[in-house]
C-alpha positions as CSV (number, residue, x, y, z in Angstrom):
1,X,12.6,96.8,-18.6
2,X,16.0,96.9,-17.1
3,X,14.4,95.6,-13.6
4,X,12.3,92.6,-15.4
5,X,15.8,91.5,-16.9
6,X,17.7,91.5,-13.8
7,X,14.7,89.2,-11.8
8,X,15.4,87.0,-15.0
9,X,19.3,86.9,-14.4
10,X,18.5,86.1,-10.8
11,X,16.9,83.7,-11.2
12,X,18.7,82.0,-14.2
13,X,22.0,82.5,-11.8
14,X,19.9,81.1,-9.0
15,X,18.8,77.8,-10.7
16,X,22.0,77.4,-11.6
17,X,23.8,77.4,-8.6
18,X,21.1,75.1,-7.5
19,X,21.7,72.8,-10.7
20,X,25.7,73.2,-10.4
21,X,24.8,72.5,-6.3
22,X,22.5,69.4,-7.1
23,X,25.2,68.2,-9.8
24,X,28.0,68.2,-7.4
25,X,25.8,66.4,-4.8
26,X,25.0,63.9,-7.2
27,X,28.5,63.1,-8.5
28,X,29.7,63.2,-4.2
29,X,26.4,61.0,-3.7
30,X,27.6,58.4,-6.4
31,X,31.0,58.9,-6.1
32,X,32.9,55.7,-4.7
33,X,35.9,57.2,-3.1
34,X,33.5,59.6,-0.9
35,X,33.8,57.6,2.8
36,X,29.9,57.2,3.6
37,X,27.9,54.0,2.9
38,X,28.3,50.2,1.8
39,X,31.3,49.3,-0.2
40,X,32.1,46.7,-2.4
41,X,32.8,43.4,-0.6
42,X,34.6,41.2,-3.0
43,X,33.9,38.2,-0.4
44,X,30.2,38.6,-1.5
45,X,31.1,37.9,-5.1
46,X,33.0,35.0,-4.5
47,X,31.1,33.1,-2.7
48,X,28.9,32.3,-5.8
49,X,31.8,29.8,-6.8
50,X,31.0,27.9,-3.4
51,X,28.5,25.1,-3.0
52,X,27.4,22.9,0.0
53,X,29.2,19.3,-0.8
54,X,26.8,16.1,0.3
55,X,27.8,13.0,1.8
56,X,26.2,9.8,1.8
57,X,26.4,7.7,5.1
58,X,29.6,6.3,3.8
59,X,31.3,9.4,3.6
60,X,30.8,10.1,0.0
61,X,29.3,13.2,-2.0
62,X,26.1,11.9,-3.7
63,X,26.5,12.7,-7.2
64,X,24.4,14.3,-9.9
65,X,22.1,16.7,-7.7
66,X,20.3,19.6,-8.8
67,X,22.4,22.0,-5.9
68,X,25.8,20.9,-7.2
69,X,24.7,22.1,-10.7
70,X,23.1,25.0,-9.2
71,X,26.3,25.9,-7.7
72,X,29.2,25.0,-10.5
73,X,30.9,27.7,-11.5
74,X,30.9,28.6,-15.1
75,X,33.6,30.6,-16.9
76,X,32.6,32.7,-19.5
77,X,35.0,31.2,-21.7
78,X,32.1,28.1,-21.5
79,X,29.4,30.3,-22.4
80,X,28.1,31.1,-26.1
81,X,28.2,34.7,-27.3
82,X,24.5,34.4,-28.3
83,X,24.0,33.4,-25.1
84,X,25.7,36.3,-23.5
85,X,23.8,38.7,-25.8
86,X,20.5,37.3,-25.0
87,X,21.0,38.5,-21.8
88,X,22.6,41.4,-22.5
89,X,19.7,42.5,-25.1
90,X,16.9,42.3,-22.5
91,X,18.5,43.8,-19.4
92,X,21.5,46.2,-20.4
93,X,22.1,46.7,-24.2
94,X,24.7,49.3,-23.9
95,X,26.5,47.0,-21.2
96,X,29.8,47.7,-22.5
97,X,29.7,51.0,-22.7
98,X,28.8,52.4,-19.4
99,X,30.5,52.6,-16.5
100,X,28.2,51.1,-14.4
101,X,25.5,53.2,-14.6
102,X,23.3,54.0,-18.1
103,X,22.3,57.6,-18.0
104,X,20.5,57.7,-20.8
105,X,18.4,54.9,-19.6
106,X,17.7,56.5,-16.6
107,X,16.4,59.3,-17.8
108,X,13.9,57.2,-20.1
109,X,13.0,55.4,-17.5
110,X,12.2,59.0,-15.1
111,X,10.4,60.2,-18.2
112,X,8.1,57.1,-18.2
113,X,7.7,57.3,-14.6
114,X,6.5,60.8,-14.6
115,X,4.3,60.2,-17.7
116,X,2.8,57.0,-15.9
117,X,2.1,58.2,-12.7
118,X,4.1,55.6,-11.3
119,X,7.6,54.0,-10.6
120,X,7.4,50.8,-12.7
121,X,10.0,51.4,-14.6
122,X,13.5,50.7,-13.8
123,X,17.1,51.8,-14.8
124,X,19.6,49.0,-13.3
125,X,22.2,48.1,-15.6
126,X,23.9,44.4,-15.1
127,X,26.6,45.7,-12.8
128,X,23.7,47.4,-10.7
129,X,21.8,43.7,-10.6
130,X,24.8,42.2,-9.5
131,X,25.3,44.3,-6.6
132,X,21.8,44.6,-5.7
133,X,21.6,40.6,-5.8
134,X,25.0,40.2,-3.8
135,X,25.5,43.0,-1.1
136,X,21.9,44.6,-0.8
137,X,18.1,43.4,0.2
138,X,14.7,44.2,-2.1
139,X,14.0,46.9,-0.5
140,X,12.4,49.7,-2.9
141,X,13.8,53.0,-1.0
142,X,16.2,56.0,-2.4
143,X,19.1,54.9,0.2
144,X,19.2,51.0,-1.3
145,X,19.1,52.6,-5.1
146,X,22.0,55.6,-4.6
147,X,24.2,52.5,-2.1
148,X,23.5,50.1,-5.1
149,X,24.5,52.6,-7.7
150,X,27.9,53.7,-5.9
151,X,28.9,50.2,-5.6
152,X,28.2,49.2,-9.5
153,X,30.9,52.6,-9.6
154,X,33.3,50.7,-7.6
155,X,32.5,47.9,-9.2
156,X,33.2,48.8,-12.7
157,X,36.9,50.6,-11.5
158,X,37.7,47.3,-9.9
159,X,36.6,44.3,-12.6
160,X,36.4,44.1,-16.1
161,X,33.1,43.7,-18.4
162,X,34.2,40.0,-18.9
163,X,34.3,39.7,-15.3
164,X,31.0,41.7,-14.1
165,X,29.0,39.7,-16.8
166,X,30.5,36.0,-16.0
167,X,29.8,36.6,-12.3
168,X,26.2,37.9,-13.1
169,X,25.3,34.9,-15.3
170,X,26.5,32.2,-12.3
171,X,24.5,34.5,-9.9
172,X,21.0,34.8,-11.5
173,X,17.8,33.5,-10.1
174,X,15.7,31.5,-12.3
175,X,13.0,30.2,-10.2
176,X,12.6,26.5,-9.0
177,X,15.6,27.1,-6.7
178,X,18.0,27.4,-9.7
179,X,20.7,29.5,-9.1
180,X,23.0,30.5,-11.5
181,X,23.0,29.8,-15.5
182,X,24.7,26.1,-15.5
183,X,21.9,24.9,-13.1
184,X,19.0,26.7,-15.3
185,X,20.6,25.0,-18.6
186,X,20.9,22.0,-16.7
187,X,17.6,21.2,-15.1
188,X,15.1,23.0,-18.4
189,X,17.0,21.4,-21.4
190,X,19.2,19.1,-19.3
191,X,22.0,21.0,-20.9
192,X,25.4,22.7,-20.5
193,X,25.5,26.4,-21.6
194,X,27.7,25.6,-24.2
195,X,24.9,23.3,-25.9
196,X,21.8,26.2,-25.5
197,X,20.6,27.1,-28.8
198,X,19.6,30.8,-30.0
199,X,15.9,30.6,-28.8
200,X,16.9,28.6,-25.4
201,X,19.4,31.3,-24.5
202,X,16.9,33.5,-25.0
203,X,13.9,32.0,-23.2
204,X,16.7,32.0,-19.9
205,X,17.1,35.5,-20.3
206,X,13.9,36.3,-20.6
207,X,12.5,34.1,-17.2
208,X,14.9,35.9,-15.3
209,X,12.5,39.2,-14.7
210,X,10.0,37.5,-13.4
211,X,10.6,33.9,-12.7
212,X,7.2,33.4,-11.2
213,X,5.3,34.7,-14.1
214,X,7.9,33.2,-16.3
215,X,8.2,30.1,-15.1
216,X,8.1,27.6,-18.1
217,X,6.5,24.6,-15.7
218,X,3.7,26.2,-15.3
219,X,3.2,29.1,-17.7
220,X,5.5,27.9,-20.7
221,X,3.3,30.1,-23.2
222,X,4.5,32.9,-21.1
223,X,8.3,31.7,-21.0
224,X,8.1,31.3,-25.0
225,X,6.2,34.6,-25.7
226,X,9.2,36.4,-23.4
227,X,11.7,34.7,-25.2
228,X,10.6,35.8,-28.3
229,X,10.5,39.1,-27.1
230,X,14.3,38.7,-26.1
231,X,15.0,37.5,-29.9
232,X,13.1,40.6,-31.3
233,X,15.9,42.9,-29.0
234,X,18.7,41.0,-29.9
235,X,17.7,41.7,-33.9
236,X,17.1,45.3,-33.1
237,X,20.3,45.7,-30.9
238,X,22.8,44.2,-34.1
239,X,23.2,40.9,-32.0
240,X,21.6,38.6,-34.1
241,X,21.0,38.4,-38.0
242,X,17.6,38.3,-39.9
243,X,18.3,34.7,-40.6
244,X,19.0,33.7,-37.1
245,X,16.2,35.2,-35.5
246,X,13.8,33.8,-37.9
247,X,15.6,30.5,-37.4
248,X,15.3,30.9,-33.5
249,X,11.9,32.0,-33.8
250,X,10.9,28.8,-35.9
251,X,12.3,26.6,-32.9
252,X,10.3,24.8,-30.3
253,X,12.5,24.3,-27.4
254,X,11.4,21.1,-24.6
255,X,11.4,21.6,-21.5
256,X,12.8,18.8,-19.4
257,X,9.9,18.2,-17.0
258,X,10.8,15.4,-14.9
259,X,13.5,16.5,-12.2
260,X,16.0,13.7,-11.5
261,X,14.5,11.8,-8.4
262,X,17.4,12.6,-6.3
263,X,16.8,16.4,-6.5
264,X,14.1,16.7,-4.1
265,X,16.1,14.8,-1.2
266,X,19.0,17.3,-1.8
267,X,16.6,19.8,-1.4
268,X,15.0,18.2,1.9
269,X,18.6,18.2,3.7
270,X,19.9,21.8,2.6
271,X,16.6,23.0,3.9
272,X,17.1,20.5,7.0
273,X,20.4,22.0,7.4
274,X,19.4,25.3,7.1
275,X,17.2,24.9,9.8
276,X,19.4,23.3,12.0
277,X,21.9,26.1,12.0
278,X,19.0,28.8,12.0
279,X,20.5,30.5,8.8
280,X,18.9,30.9,5.2
281,X,20.1,28.6,2.2
282,X,22.4,31.6,0.7
283,X,24.3,31.8,4.2
284,X,24.6,27.9,3.5
285,X,26.1,28.2,0.4
286,X,28.7,31.4,1.7
287,X,29.7,29.2,4.5
288,X,30.9,26.8,1.5
289,X,29.4,23.6,4.1
290,X,29.6,19.9,4.4
291,X,26.1,18.2,5.4
292,X,26.6,14.5,6.1
293,X,23.6,12.5,5.7
294,X,22.7,9.2,7.1
295,X,22.1,8.1,3.4
296,X,22.8,4.6,2.5
297,X,23.6,4.7,-1.4
298,X,23.1,1.7,-2.4
299,X,19.3,1.8,-1.0
300,X,18.7,5.4,-1.9
301,X,20.0,4.1,-5.9
302,X,17.3,1.2,-5.3
303,X,14.8,3.9,-4.1
304,X,14.7,5.8,-7.2
305,X,14.7,3.0,-9.9
306,X,11.7,2.1,-7.8
307,X,9.9,5.6,-8.4
308,X,11.5,6.1,-11.7
309,X,9.8,2.8,-13.1
310,X,6.7,4.3,-12.3
311,X,6.8,7.3,-13.4
312,X,5.7,6.9,-17.1
313,X,2.5,5.4,-15.6
314,X,1.6,7.8,-13.2
315,X,2.1,10.5,-15.3
316,X,-0.2,8.9,-17.6
317,X,-2.6,8.8,-14.4
318,X,-2.1,13.1,-13.6
319,X,0.4,12.2,-11.2
320,X,2.9,15.2,-11.1
321,X,4.6,14.9,-8.1
322,X,5.7,12.3,-5.3
323,X,7.8,11.8,-2.0
324,X,9.1,8.5,-0.7
325,X,11.3,8.0,2.3
326,X,12.6,5.0,4.6
327,X,13.3,5.7,8.2
328,X,15.5,3.3,10.2
329,X,12.9,2.7,13.4
330,X,15.8,2.3,16.1
331,X,17.5,5.5,15.2
332,X,14.8,8.0,13.0
333,X,17.3,8.0,10.7
334,X,16.2,8.3,7.0
335,X,18.4,6.3,5.1
336,X,16.6,6.5,1.5
337,X,14.9,9.6,0.3
338,X,13.4,10.7,-3.3
339,X,10.8,12.7,-4.8
340,X,10.2,15.0,-8.6
341,X,8.4,17.7,-8.7
342,X,8.5,20.8,-11.0
343,X,9.4,23.0,-7.8
344,X,11.0,22.5,-4.5
345,X,8.4,20.2,-2.3
346,X,11.0,19.7,0.8
347,X,8.6,21.5,3.0
348,X,5.5,21.3,1.2
349,X,2.5,20.1,3.7
350,X,-0.2,18.0,2.3
351,X,-3.3,16.8,3.6
352,X,-3.1,13.6,5.3
353,X,-6.6,11.9,4.6
354,X,-7.0,8.7,6.7
355,X,-3.8,8.0,7.5
356,X,-4.3,10.3,10.3
357,X,-7.2,7.9,11.9
358,X,-4.5,5.6,14.0
359,X,-2.8,8.4,15.9
360,X,-5.9,10.9,15.9
361,X,-8.7,8.2,16.8
362,X,-8.1,5.2,17.6
363,X,-4.9,5.4,19.8
364,X,-6.0,8.3,22.1
365,X,-8.9,5.9,22.9
366,X,-6.8,2.8,23.4
367,X,-4.2,5.2,26.0
368,X,-7.3,6.4,27.9
369,X,-8.6,2.7,28.3
370,X,-11.8,3.6,27.4
371,X,-12.1,0.9,24.5
372,X,-10.5,-2.6,23.4
373,X,-9.7,-3.0,19.6
374,X,-12.3,-5.5,19.8
375,X,-15.1,-3.1,21.2
376,X,-18.0,-3.2,18.3
377,X,-19.1,0.4,17.0
378,X,-21.9,0.9,14.7
379,X,-20.9,2.5,11.2
380,X,-24.2,4.4,9.8
381,X,-24.9,7.7,8.2
382,X,-25.0,10.2,10.8
383,X,-24.9,14.0,11.6
384,X,-22.7,15.1,14.3
385,X,-23.9,18.9,14.7
386,X,-23.9,19.5,11.1
387,X,-20.9,17.6,9.9
388,X,-22.2,14.2,8.0
389,X,-19.1,12.6,7.1
390,X,-19.4,10.0,4.0
391,X,-18.2,6.8,3.9
392,X,-16.5,5.4,0.2
393,X,-18.9,5.0,-1.9
394,X,-21.8,5.7,0.8
395,X,-21.4,2.3,2.4
396,X,-22.0,1.3,5.8
397,X,-21.1,-1.7,7.6
398,X,-23.6,-2.1,10.8
399,X,-21.9,-3.0,14.1
400,X,-17.9,-3.8,13.4
401,X,-15.4,-4.0,15.8
402,X,-13.2,-0.7,16.2
403,X,-10.0,-3.3,14.4
404,X,-12.1,-4.0,11.6
405,X,-12.7,0.0,10.9
406,X,-9.5,1.2,10.8
407,X,-8.8,-1.9,8.6
408,X,-11.5,-1.0,6.3
409,X,-10.4,2.8,7.1
410,X,-14.2,3.8,7.9
411,X,-14.8,7.2,8.1
412,X,-17.7,7.5,10.6
413,X,-16.4,5.5,13.2
414,X,-13.7,7.2,13.1
415,X,-15.7,10.2,13.5
416,X,-16.9,9.1,16.3
417,X,-13.7,8.0,17.8
418,X,-12.4,11.4,18.1
419,X,-15.4,13.2,19.1
420,X,-15.2,10.7,22.1
421,X,-11.9,11.5,22.5
422,X,-12.1,15.1,22.3
423,X,-10.3,16.8,19.4
424,X,-8.5,18.8,22.5
425,X,-6.9,15.4,23.7
426,X,-6.7,14.1,20.7
427,X,-4.4,17.0,19.4
428,X,-2.5,16.7,22.5
429,X,-1.7,13.2,21.9
430,X,-1.1,13.2,18.0
431,X,1.6,16.1,18.9
432,X,4.0,14.1,20.8
433,X,4.6,12.0,17.7
434,X,5.2,14.8,15.6
435,X,2.5,16.1,14.4
436,X,2.0,20.1,14.6
437,X,-1.8,21.2,14.0
438,X,-2.8,24.9,13.4
439,X,-5.0,26.9,16.1
440,X,-7.7,26.4,13.8
441,X,-7.8,22.7,13.4
442,X,-10.4,22.1,15.9
443,X,-13.2,20.3,13.9
444,X,-14.2,16.8,13.7
445,X,-13.3,16.6,10.3
446,X,-9.4,15.9,11.7
447,X,-10.6,12.4,11.8
448,X,-10.6,12.1,8.1
449,X,-7.3,14.6,7.4
450,X,-9.3,17.6,7.6
451,X,-6.3,19.7,8.7
452,X,-5.5,23.9,7.9
453,X,-2.2,23.3,7.1
454,X,-2.0,19.3,6.4
455,X,1.2,17.5,7.3
456,X,5.0,17.0,5.9
457,X,5.9,13.3,4.7
458,X,8.8,13.4,7.3
459,X,6.3,14.3,9.8
460,X,3.6,11.2,8.9
461,X,6.6,8.8,8.6
462,X,7.7,10.0,12.5
463,X,4.2,9.7,13.7
464,X,4.0,5.6,12.1
465,X,7.2,5.3,13.6
466,X,6.3,5.6,17.2
467,X,3.8,2.8,16.8
468,X,6.7,0.4,15.5
469,X,9.0,1.6,18.3
470,X,6.5,0.6,21.1
471,X,5.3,4.3,21.7
472,X,9.2,5.7,21.6
473,X,9.1,9.3,19.1
474,X,12.1,10.3,17.3
475,X,12.1,13.3,15.0
476,X,13.4,11.7,11.4
477,X,16.3,13.0,10.6
478,X,18.6,13.5,7.5
479,X,22.2,15.3,9.0
480,X,24.7,13.9,10.6
481,X,26.6,16.5,11.6
482,X,27.1,20.0,9.4
483,X,31.0,21.5,8.9
484,X,32.0,25.0,7.4
485,X,34.1,24.6,4.5
486,X,37.4,24.6,7.2
487,X,35.9,21.7,8.5
488,X,34.7,23.5,11.9
489,X,31.9,21.4,13.1
490,X,28.8,23.5,13.4
491,X,26.2,20.9,13.8
492,X,26.0,17.0,15.0
493,X,22.8,15.4,15.9
494,X,21.7,14.5,18.7
495,X,17.9,14.3,18.6
496,X,16.6,12.8,21.8
497,X,13.7,10.2,22.2
498,X,10.8,10.8,23.9
499,X,7.7,8.6,25.3
500,X,4.5,9.6,23.5
501,X,2.4,6.5,24.3
502,X,2.3,3.3,26.5
503,X,3.8,0.4,24.6
504,X,0.7,-1.5,25.2
505,X,-1.2,1.4,23.2
506,X,1.3,0.8,20.3
507,X,1.6,-2.5,19.6
508,X,-2.5,-2.6,19.7
509,X,-2.5,0.0,16.8
510,X,0.2,-2.2,15.4
511,X,-2.3,-5.3,16.1
512,X,-4.4,-3.6,13.9
513,X,-2.7,-2.2,11.5
514,X,-1.5,-5.6,10.5
515,X,-4.3,-6.6,9.9
516,X,-5.0,-3.5,7.3
517,X,-2.1,-5.1,5.8
518,X,-3.4,-8.7,5.2
519,X,-7.0,-7.7,4.4
520,X,-7.7,-3.8,4.7
521,X,-6.6,-1.3,2.0
522,X,-3.5,-2.0,2.0
523,X,-4.1,-6.0,1.5
524,X,-1.5,-5.7,-1.7
525,X,0.9,-5.9,1.4
526,X,-0.6,-9.4,2.6
527,X,2.5,-11.3,1.2
528,X,4.4,-9.8,4.3
529,X,3.9,-11.0,7.7
530,X,5.4,-8.7,9.9
531,X,4.1,-5.4,8.3
532,X,1.7,-3.2,9.7
533,X,0.3,-0.4,7.2
534,X,-2.3,2.6,6.6
535,X,-3.3,4.4,3.3
536,X,-4.9,7.2,2.9
537,X,-6.8,9.4,0.1
538,X,-7.8,12.6,-0.6
539,X,-9.9,13.5,-3.3
540,X,-13.7,13.7,-4.8
541,X,-15.6,11.5,-7.0
542,X,-14.2,13.4,-9.7
543,X,-10.4,12.9,-9.1
544,X,-8.1,12.7,-6.5
545,X,-5.5,14.9,-5.1
546,X,-3.0,12.8,-2.7
547,X,-2.9,9.2,-2.5
548,X,-0.8,7.9,0.7
549,X,0.5,3.9,2.0
550,X,2.7,4.1,5.4
551,X,4.1,0.9,6.4
552,X,6.6,-0.1,8.8
553,X,8.2,-3.5,9.9
554,X,10.1,-4.0,13.2
555,X,13.6,-2.3,11.6
556,X,11.8,0.0,9.0
557,X,9.0,2.6,8.4
558,X,8.4,3.5,5.1
559,X,6.6,6.4,3.5
560,X,5.0,7.3,0.1
561,X,3.3,10.0,-0.8
562,X,1.6,10.6,-4.8
563,X,0.1,13.8,-5.5
564,X,-1.6,15.8,-8.8
565,X,-4.8,15.9,-10.5
566,X,-5.1,11.9,-10.5
567,X,-8.1,10.5,-11.3
568,X,-9.6,7.8,-8.9
569,X,-7.7,5.1,-9.7
570,X,-5.2,6.4,-7.9
571,X,-5.8,6.0,-4.6
572,X,-3.9,4.8,-1.2
573,X,-4.8,1.5,-1.8
574,X,-3.4,1.1,-5.8
575,X,-0.5,2.8,-6.5
576,X,0.9,3.9,-3.2
577,X,0.5,0.8,-2.0
578,X,2.1,-1.3,-5.0
579,X,5.1,1.0,-5.0
580,X,5.5,0.5,-0.9
581,X,5.3,-3.6,-1.5
582,X,8.1,-3.2,-4.3
583,X,10.4,-1.5,-1.3
584,X,9.9,-4.5,1.2
585,X,10.8,-6.8,-1.3
586,X,13.9,-4.7,-1.9
587,X,14.5,-4.6,2.3
588,X,13.4,-8.0,2.9
589,X,13.7,-7.2,6.6
590,X,13.0,-10.3,9.1
591,X,11.5,-10.5,12.9
592,X,8.1,-9.9,14.1
593,X,6.7,-7.4,16.2
594,X,7.1,-8.4,20.1
595,X,4.1,-8.5,22.1
596,X,5.1,-6.4,25.8
597,X,4.2,-7.5,28.9
598,X,1.8,-5.0,29.2
599,X,-0.2,-6.6,26.5
600,X,-2.3,-10.1,27.1
601,X,-4.1,-12.1,24.8
602,X,-7.1,-13.7,25.6
603,X,-10.2,-15.9,23.5
604,X,-13.1,-13.7,23.5
605,X,-17.2,-14.8,22.5
606,X,-17.6,-13.9,18.9
607,X,-21.3,-14.9,19.3
608,X,-21.8,-12.6,21.8
609,X,-19.8,-9.7,20.0
610,X,-22.0,-10.1,16.7
611,X,-25.3,-10.6,18.2
612,X,-25.1,-8.7,21.5
613,X,-22.1,-6.2,20.4
614,X,-20.2,-7.2,23.8
615,X,-17.1,-8.0,24.5
616,X,-16.9,-11.0,26.8
617,X,-14.4,-13.7,27.9
618,X,-15.3,-17.3,25.6
619,X,-16.8,-19.4,28.5
620,X,-15.2,-23.1,29.2
621,X,-18.4,-24.5,27.0
622,X,-18.0,-22.3,23.8
623,X,-17.1,-24.0,21.0
624,X,-14.0,-23.1,19.4
625,X,-15.5,-22.1,16.2
626,X,-17.3,-19.2,18.5
627,X,-13.8,-18.4,19.8
628,X,-11.0,-15.9,18.9
629,X,-8.3,-14.9,20.2
630,X,-7.9,-10.9,21.0
631,X,-5.3,-8.8,22.4
632,X,-5.4,-6.4,25.6
633,X,-3.7,-3.8,27.5
634,X,-3.0,-6.0,30.6
635,X,-4.4,-2.6,32.7
636,X,-7.4,-2.8,30.4
637,X,-8.9,-6.6,29.4
638,X,-12.5,-7.6,29.8
639,X,-13.4,-9.9,33.2
640,X,-16.7,-10.9,32.3
641,X,-17.3,-14.4,30.8
642,X,-20.3,-15.5,27.8
643,X,-21.2,-18.3,30.0
644,X,-21.2,-19.0,33.9
645,X,-17.8,-20.6,34.7
646,X,-18.8,-21.4,38.1
647,X,-22.0,-19.8,39.9
648,X,-21.1,-20.6,43.4
649,X,-18.0,-18.5,43.4
650,X,-18.0,-16.3,40.1
651,X,-20.1,-13.9,41.8
652,X,-19.2,-10.7,39.5
653,X,-20.3,-12.9,36.4
654,X,-23.3,-14.8,37.6
655,X,-25.0,-11.2,38.6
656,X,-24.3,-9.9,35.0
657,X,-25.8,-12.8,33.8
658,X,-29.0,-12.3,35.9
659,X,-29.0,-8.8,35.3
660,X,-27.8,-7.9,31.5
661,X,-25.2,-5.4,33.1
662,X,-24.5,-3.9,29.6
663,X,-21.2,-1.7,30.1
664,X,-19.9,1.4,28.2
665,X,-16.5,0.1,27.5
666,X,-18.3,-3.1,25.7
667,X,-20.0,-1.3,22.9
668,X,-19.2,1.9,21.3
669,X,-22.6,2.8,19.6
């Protein structure tokens, strides 16, 4: 009996020693004064008061931009008590009682995790969350958690509760590129924090737990349900009366679904600036950078007005997002750009549809001197090794010229041209004009825009700009320079121009696309004599997902894209082209596309073209009504005539007439 008591005593003493040692270890581990591990960095807390300043081409700050609102610091005195209480109730109900760590909550979470056999329950206080968001990564390790707890305790010793809460509310991420309560209130409700209702405050407090799951634009019901849970927590913690609780439950908040058109432009500028410096967007804000752009504010305002004037009608047709931009051809500078979408679409890549045809199908063939723009090609229903593309409405035109095939955006001729070029050659050619391909992009479906990752609107605009500049590629750019908060220059635009194709190829494509703007799929632009354009549509007979019109004049390139679950009435040739027309009316560009010395204009015989599917020069005795002018590269032009000019000296044409010697370059079947 005595021996048993000694054993029990030894065990209890051993446990006491272990517990005491463990307790002391934990105290030392979590004691900020013990010198090891990361410490509180006040600069990391201060950076949330900083913003990125975006300047237009005249050096004036852009106004009413989402990123300005994102980083506008909101003092706690400007945040209603019910808004503060909403976040405290759902995130840290004993916030004003603990000193950085809520031990009751830690024990409760541990017991729940043990019971469930998982580690889903957290116990982070507002102070811990603030430290995690400003000092540490999101990795789930014991070491990171210990550092978080240590720094949170240090934070509580150096800052008041109100200051911690104020900083926390200004740094929270609400999804959709919204950082801070001021940004979220502005974007979601078009309000300042001081104007938020109890229900709106609860919804915002609920979002931060999982911004994707509770995204009001995509999961409004989930966001509202989560908001009601926050209200219940406020009631249970006596932060809300029963009457106010019931009134808030009955409230139906209205989310502001239309972002400012300029928001997406600033998103694009911010992303371009971060990429230029090789840093992430958060670091850009930490440095309090000034980003000077090429934006012409007056043109930007007009473009924004044009897009917003169409917004309501487009919304009824299923358009949920759009982008439009204007570049200056001579420099590649993006002088105006707007867009609207419920999320950041600055890096959005979409299927380009038929806008890829000029660059991938026709220009490479002209560059190789394998065809003329007037070469006949047979438009017919056919299969390419199992791939059977169809024309729009399954209509086929028989023999057409390449110019007409592109003008009408026929799919089968485009695939034939890509097959003739070879996919490998066509991709290498298009990459010189800024189009990037995935290694899986190896099928003939590329001819009609079937890419793995798609393109950005900046890329497709840059590729068409190459045609406008005689084959010189300049990457479209937003930024003139970037400086830090002390005015130190961090980046200055110096992008080089490169030759992507011969000037003859660029001019011949421009001639083809000018016809598209006069009588083809972009014929709504026929009033303009100095415009080349191409449309593109992605979709099925049940609806379209993407619609483009890309147009250029000698001075500017314009790109318009509409996206969403659209009806078939929204295609490249309808709304996007109408929008481009209004932009062209605003620009009022003058001048004509100049024919380079490398291109010549010759008369060809239209009867030979129609009846024999041959490109022959019109002989002297061909009636004027059977003649038409066509452009050709000086290095690749027809030499045979449709009738004998002088059989005593024109031996080549004489024997060609006798033996009917058809050449591959004359006909493309």
